[in-house]
DSSP file (Angstrom, degrees, kcal/mol; ACC not computed):
  #  RESIDUE AA STRUCTURE BP1 BP2  ACC     N-H-->O    O-->H-N    N-H-->O    O-->H-N    TCO  KAPPA ALPHA  PHI   PSI    X-CA   Y-CA   Z-CA
    1    1 A X              0   0    0      0, 0.0     2,-0.2     0, 0.0     0, 0.0   0.000 360.0 360.0 360.0 132.5   17.2  -12.1  -21.2
    2    2 A X        -     0   0    0      1,-0.1     2,-0.3     0, 0.0     0, 0.0  -0.502 360.0-123.4 -77.2 140.6   14.1  -10.0  -20.5
    3    3 A X        -     0   0    0     -2,-0.2     2,-0.4     1,-0.0    -1,-0.1  -0.600  21.2-122.8 -81.5 143.6   14.6   -6.4  -19.3
    4    4 A X        -     0   0    0     -2,-0.3     2,-0.1     4,-0.0    -1,-0.0  -0.728  27.5-132.7 -83.5 133.1   12.9   -5.5  -16.0
    5    5 A X    >   -     0   0    0     -2,-0.4     3,-1.5     1,-0.1    -1,-0.0  -0.398  21.3-109.8 -80.3 163.8   10.6   -2.5  -16.4
    6    6 A X  T 3  S+     0   0    0      1,-0.3    -1,-0.1    -2,-0.1    -2,-0.0   0.815 118.0  55.6 -61.3 -29.8   10.7    0.5  -14.1
    7    7 A X  T 3  S+     0   0    0      2,-0.1    -1,-0.3     3,-0.0     2,-0.1   0.478  80.1 114.3 -85.2  -1.5    7.3   -0.6  -12.7
    8    8 A X  S <  S-     0   0    0     -3,-1.5    66,-0.1     1,-0.1    -4,-0.0  -0.429  78.9 -98.5 -70.4 144.9    8.4   -4.1  -11.8
    9    9 A X        -     0   0    0      1,-0.1    -1,-0.1    -2,-0.1    61,-0.1  -0.317  18.3-141.6 -64.6 143.6    8.4   -4.8   -8.1
   10   10 A X  S    S+     0   0    0     -3,-0.1     2,-0.4     1,-0.1    -1,-0.1   0.667  89.1  43.9 -75.1 -16.5   11.7   -4.5   -6.3
   11   11 A X  S    S-     0   0    0     59,-0.1    -1,-0.1    55,-0.1    -2,-0.1  -0.969  89.4-113.5-132.9 142.5   10.8   -7.5   -4.2
   12   12 A X     >  -     0   0    0     -2,-0.4     4,-2.2     1,-0.1     5,-0.2  -0.375  27.5-117.6 -71.7 154.4    9.2  -10.8   -5.1
   13   13 A X  H  > S+     0   0    0      1,-0.2     4,-2.6     2,-0.2     5,-0.2   0.858 116.8  56.7 -58.5 -34.6    5.7  -11.5   -3.8
   14   14 A X  H  > S+     0   0    0      2,-0.2     4,-2.3     1,-0.2    -1,-0.2   0.906 106.9  47.6 -64.5 -41.0    7.2  -14.5   -1.9
   15   15 A X  H  > S+     0   0    0      2,-0.2     4,-2.3     1,-0.2    -2,-0.2   0.913 111.4  50.7 -66.7 -41.7    9.7  -12.2   -0.1
   16   16 A X  H  X S+     0   0    0     -4,-2.2     4,-2.2     1,-0.2    -2,-0.2   0.918 111.5  48.0 -60.9 -43.2    6.9   -9.7    0.8
   17   17 A X  H  X S+     0   0    0     -4,-2.6     4,-2.2     1,-0.2    -1,-0.2   0.891 109.3  53.7 -64.6 -38.6    4.8  -12.6    2.2
   18   18 A X  H  X S+     0   0    0     -4,-2.3     4,-2.0     2,-0.2    -2,-0.2   0.887 108.2  50.2 -61.4 -39.4    7.8  -13.8    4.1
   19   19 A X  H  X S+     0   0    0     -4,-2.3     4,-2.3     2,-0.2    -2,-0.2   0.901 109.1  50.9 -66.4 -40.3    8.2  -10.3    5.7
   20   20 A X  H  X S+     0   0    0     -4,-2.2     4,-2.4     1,-0.2    -2,-0.2   0.877 108.6  52.4 -64.5 -36.0    4.5  -10.3    6.7
   21   21 A X  H  X S+     0   0    0     -4,-2.2     4,-2.4     2,-0.2    -1,-0.2   0.900 108.3  51.0 -63.8 -40.6    5.0  -13.7    8.3
   22   22 A X  H  X S+     0   0    0     -4,-2.0     4,-2.6     2,-0.2    -2,-0.2   0.906 109.0  50.9 -62.7 -41.4    7.9  -12.2   10.2
   23   23 A X  H  X S+     0   0    0     -4,-2.3     4,-2.7     2,-0.2     5,-0.2   0.933 109.5  50.9 -60.1 -46.0    5.8   -9.3   11.4
   24   24 A X  H  X S+     0   0    0     -4,-2.4     4,-2.0     1,-0.2    -2,-0.2   0.917 111.2  48.3 -58.0 -44.7    3.1  -11.8   12.5
   25   25 A X  H  X S+     0   0    0     -4,-2.4     4,-2.0     2,-0.2    -1,-0.2   0.908 112.0  48.6 -64.2 -42.0    5.7  -13.8   14.5
   26   26 A X  H  X S+     0   0    0     -4,-2.6     4,-2.2     2,-0.2    -2,-0.2   0.913 111.3  49.4 -65.1 -41.6    7.1  -10.7   16.1
   27   27 A X  H  X S+     0   0    0     -4,-2.7     4,-2.6     1,-0.2    -1,-0.2   0.852 108.3  54.3 -66.8 -33.1    3.7   -9.4   17.1
   28   28 A X  H  X S+     0   0    0     -4,-2.0     4,-2.4    -5,-0.2    -1,-0.2   0.907 107.4  50.8 -63.3 -41.3    2.9  -12.8   18.5
   29   29 A X  H  X S+     0   0    0     -4,-2.0     4,-2.4     2,-0.2    -2,-0.2   0.908 109.9  49.9 -61.5 -42.4    6.1  -12.5   20.6
   30   30 A X  H  X S+     0   0    0     -4,-2.2     4,-2.8     2,-0.2     5,-0.2   0.929 109.9  50.8 -61.9 -45.5    4.9   -9.0   21.8
   31   31 A X  H  X S+     0   0    0     -4,-2.6     4,-2.4     1,-0.2    -2,-0.2   0.915 111.9  46.8 -59.9 -43.8    1.5  -10.4   22.7
   32   32 A X  H  X S+     0   0    0     -4,-2.4     4,-2.6     2,-0.2    -1,-0.2   0.883 111.7  51.6 -66.4 -37.8    3.0  -13.2   24.7
   33   33 A X  H  X S+     0   0    0     -4,-2.4     4,-2.4     2,-0.2    -2,-0.2   0.933 112.4  45.3 -63.7 -45.3    5.4  -10.8   26.5
   34   34 A X  H  X S+     0   0    0     -4,-2.8     4,-2.1     2,-0.2    -2,-0.2   0.886 112.1  52.5 -65.5 -38.0    2.6   -8.5   27.4
   35   35 A X  H  X S+     0   0    0     -4,-2.4     4,-1.2    -5,-0.2    -2,-0.2   0.927 110.6  47.8 -61.6 -44.6    0.5  -11.5   28.6
   36   36 A X  H  < S+     0   0    0     -4,-2.6     4,-0.5     1,-0.2     3,-0.4   0.895 110.7  50.9 -63.1 -40.7    3.4  -12.7   30.7
   37   37 A X  H >< S+     0   0    0     -4,-2.4     3,-0.9     1,-0.2    -1,-0.2   0.868 105.3  57.6 -64.3 -35.7    3.9   -9.2   32.2
   38   38 A X  H 3< S+     0   0    0     -4,-2.1    -1,-0.2     1,-0.2    -2,-0.2   0.822 108.5  45.8 -64.4 -31.2    0.2   -9.1   33.0
   39   39 A X  T 3< S+     0   0    0     -4,-1.2    -1,-0.2    -3,-0.4    -2,-0.2   0.446  88.0 109.1 -94.7  -0.5    0.5  -12.3   35.1
   40   40 A X  S <  S-     0   0    0     -3,-0.9     4,-0.1    -4,-0.5    -3,-0.0  -0.427  73.7-129.2 -72.1 151.2    3.6  -11.2   37.0
   41   41 A X  S    S+     0   0    0     -2,-0.1     2,-0.3     2,-0.1    -1,-0.1   0.759  95.6  49.3 -72.2 -23.7    3.2  -10.4   40.7
   42   42 A X  S    S-     0   0    0      1,-0.1    -2,-0.1    -5,-0.0     3,-0.1  -0.876  98.1-102.3-114.5 149.6    5.1   -7.1   40.1
   43   43 A X        -     0   0    0     -2,-0.3    -5,-0.1     1,-0.1    -2,-0.1  -0.277  51.1 -86.7 -64.8 155.4    4.4   -4.6   37.4
   44   44 A X        -     0   0    0     -7,-0.1    -1,-0.1     1,-0.1     2,-0.1  -0.336  46.5-129.4 -62.1 143.4    6.7   -4.5   34.4
   45   45 A X     >  -     0   0    0     -3,-0.1     4,-2.2     1,-0.1     5,-0.2  -0.317  27.7 -95.6 -87.4 174.6    9.8   -2.4   34.8
   46   46 A X  H  > S+     0   0    0      1,-0.2     4,-2.4     2,-0.2     5,-0.2   0.854 124.7  54.0 -59.7 -35.4   11.1    0.2   32.5
   47   47 A X  H  > S+     0   0    0      2,-0.2     4,-2.1     1,-0.2    -1,-0.2   0.894 108.0  50.4 -66.7 -38.7   13.5   -2.3   30.9
   48   48 A X  H  > S+     0   0    0      2,-0.2     4,-1.9     1,-0.2    -2,-0.2   0.941 113.8  43.9 -62.7 -48.0   10.7   -4.7   30.2
   49   49 A X  H  X S+     0   0    0     -4,-2.2     4,-2.7     1,-0.2    -2,-0.2   0.873 111.8  53.8 -66.7 -37.0    8.6   -2.0   28.5
   50   50 A X  H  X S+     0   0    0     -4,-2.4     4,-2.5    -5,-0.2    -1,-0.2   0.885 107.4  51.6 -64.0 -38.3   11.6   -0.6   26.6
   51   51 A X  H  X S+     0   0    0     -4,-2.1     4,-2.1     2,-0.2    -2,-0.2   0.912 112.3  45.3 -65.4 -42.1   12.3   -4.1   25.2
   52   52 A X  H  X S+     0   0    0     -4,-1.9     4,-2.4     2,-0.2     5,-0.2   0.927 113.4  50.4 -67.0 -43.9    8.7   -4.5   24.0
   53   53 A X  H  X S+     0   0    0     -4,-2.7     4,-2.8     1,-0.2    -2,-0.2   0.910 110.5  50.0 -59.0 -42.8    8.7   -0.9   22.6
   54   54 A X  H  X S+     0   0    0     -4,-2.5     4,-2.9     2,-0.2     5,-0.2   0.904 109.8  50.2 -64.0 -42.1   12.0   -1.7   20.8
   55   55 A X  H  X S+     0   0    0     -4,-2.1     4,-1.9     2,-0.2    -1,-0.2   0.915 113.1  45.9 -62.9 -43.2   10.6   -4.9   19.2
   56   56 A X  H  X S+     0   0    0     -4,-2.4     4,-2.5     2,-0.2    -2,-0.2   0.933 114.3  48.0 -65.7 -45.6    7.5   -3.1   18.0
   57   57 A X  H  X S+     0   0    0     -4,-2.8     4,-2.8     1,-0.2     5,-0.3   0.923 112.1  48.8 -60.9 -45.3    9.5   -0.2   16.6
   58   58 A X  H  X S+     0   0    0     -4,-2.9     4,-1.6     1,-0.2     5,-0.3   0.870 111.7  50.6 -62.4 -36.5   11.9   -2.5   14.9
   59   59 A X  H  <>S+     0   0    0     -4,-1.9     5,-2.3    -5,-0.2     6,-0.4   0.916 113.2  44.6 -67.6 -43.8    9.0   -4.5   13.4
   60   60 A X  I  <>S+     0   0    0     -4,-2.5     5,-0.9     1,-0.2    -2,-0.2   0.934 119.3  40.8 -65.8 -46.9    7.3   -1.4   12.1
   61   61 A X  I  <5S+     0   0    0     -4,-2.8    -1,-0.2    -5,-0.2    -2,-0.2   0.710 125.0  34.8 -77.3 -20.0   10.4    0.2   10.6
   62   62 A X  I  X5S+     0   0    0     -4,-1.6     4,-2.3    -5,-0.3     5,-0.2   0.707 126.8   4.9-100.2-101.6   11.8   -3.0    9.3
   63   63 A X  I  >5S+     0   0    0     -5,-0.3     4,-2.4     1,-0.2     5,-0.2   0.815 128.3  52.4 -64.8 -32.4    9.8   -5.9    7.8
   64   64 A X  I  ><S+     0   0    0     -5,-2.3     4,-2.4     2,-0.2    -1,-0.2   0.934 111.9  45.9 -69.2 -43.4    6.4   -4.2    8.0
   65   65 A X  H  ><S+     0   0    0     -5,-0.9     4,-2.3    -6,-0.4    -2,-0.2   0.931 115.2  47.4 -61.4 -46.6    7.6   -1.1    6.1
   66   66 A X  H  X S+     0   0    0     -4,-2.3     4,-2.4     1,-0.2    -2,-0.2   0.908 113.0  48.3 -62.6 -43.3    9.4   -3.2    3.5
   67   67 A X  H  X S+     0   0    0     -4,-2.4     4,-2.8    -5,-0.2     5,-0.2   0.903 111.2  50.0 -66.7 -40.8    6.4   -5.5    3.0
   68   68 A X  H  X S+     0   0    0     -4,-2.4     4,-2.5     2,-0.2    -1,-0.2   0.918 111.7  48.4 -63.8 -42.6    4.0   -2.5    2.7
   69   69 A X  H  X S+     0   0    0     -4,-2.3     4,-2.0     2,-0.2    -2,-0.2   0.928 114.0  46.4 -62.9 -44.8    6.2   -0.9    0.1
   70   70 A X  H  X S+     0   0    0     -4,-2.4     4,-2.5     2,-0.2    -2,-0.2   0.922 114.2  46.6 -64.9 -44.8    6.5   -4.1   -1.9
   71   71 A X  H  X S+     0   0    0     -4,-2.8     4,-2.4     2,-0.2     6,-0.2   0.875 109.4  55.3 -67.0 -36.0    2.8   -4.9   -1.8
   72   72 A X  H  X>S+     0   0    0     -4,-2.5     5,-3.1    -5,-0.2     4,-0.9   0.922 110.2  46.0 -59.3 -43.5    2.0   -1.3   -2.8
   73   73 A X  H ><5S+     0   0    0     -4,-2.0     3,-0.5     3,-0.2    -2,-0.2   0.925 112.5  50.0 -64.3 -44.8    4.2   -1.7   -5.8
   74   74 A X  H 3<5S+     0   0    0     -4,-2.5    -2,-0.2     1,-0.2    -1,-0.2   0.866 118.2  39.3 -62.0 -35.9    2.7   -5.1   -6.7
   75   75 A X  H 3<5S-     0   0    0     -4,-2.4    -1,-0.2     2,-0.2    -2,-0.2   0.509 111.4-116.9 -93.2  -5.5   -0.8   -3.6   -6.4
   76   76 A X  T <<5S+     0   0    0     -4,-0.9     2,-0.3    -3,-0.5    -3,-0.2   0.807  74.8 122.7  74.1  29.4    0.0   -0.3   -8.0
   77   77 A X      < -     0   0    0     -5,-3.1     2,-0.6    -6,-0.2    -1,-0.3  -0.860  64.4-124.7-122.2 156.3   -0.9    1.6   -4.8
   78   78 A X    >   -     0   0    0     -2,-0.3     3,-2.1     1,-0.1     6,-0.2  -0.909  14.4-152.3 -99.9 116.9    1.1    4.0   -2.6
   79   79 A X  T 3  S+     0   0    0     -2,-0.6    -1,-0.1     1,-0.3   -10,-0.1   0.733  97.1  51.3 -61.9 -22.8    1.1    2.7    1.0
   80   80 A X  T 3  S+     0   0    0     -3,-0.0    -1,-0.3   -11,-0.0     2,-0.2   0.336  78.5 132.0 -96.3   6.7    1.4    6.3    2.2
   81   81 A X    X   -     0   0    0     -3,-2.1     3,-1.5     1,-0.2    -4,-0.0  -0.394  55.1-144.0 -62.4 127.7   -1.5    7.6    0.2
   82   82 A X  T 3  S+     0   0    0      1,-0.3    -1,-0.2    -2,-0.2     4,-0.1   0.688  95.5  66.3 -67.2 -18.1   -3.8    9.7    2.4
   83   83 A X  T 3  S+     0   0    0      2,-0.1    -1,-0.3     0, 0.0     2,-0.2   0.590  76.6 103.9 -82.3  -9.9   -6.8    8.3    0.5
   84   84 A X  S <  S-     0   0    0     -3,-1.5     2,-0.3    -6,-0.2    -5,-0.0  -0.500  82.9-107.7 -72.0 141.6   -6.3    4.8    1.8
   85   85 A X        -     0   0    0     -2,-0.2     2,-0.3     2,-0.0    -1,-0.1  -0.518  42.5-180.0 -71.7 129.9   -8.7    3.8    4.5
   86   86 A X              0   0    0     -2,-0.3    -4,-0.0    -4,-0.1    -1,-0.0  -0.956 360.0 360.0-129.0 149.7   -7.1    3.5    8.0
   87   87 A X              0   0    0     -2,-0.3    -1,-0.1     0, 0.0    -2,-0.0   0.368 360.0 360.0-117.3 360.0   -8.6    2.6   11.3
């Protein structure tokens, strides 16, 4: 049995891609929720906005964070590196 090296990714590329797909699905849900709120006759209430905020926060802290860390390892990059280009 082959030993795993310290530099081997903790997560398979398939799992990282699956997490990114989950992020895409969640963001699609957020977009549809905001679209629906935009077409309501009354403005969204605090509970509506809190639900959207919670979904976005959970997505960022959960699957997006995990996928970024895994892809960083796979690519030999640090996702939190200040030298990476951000927009």
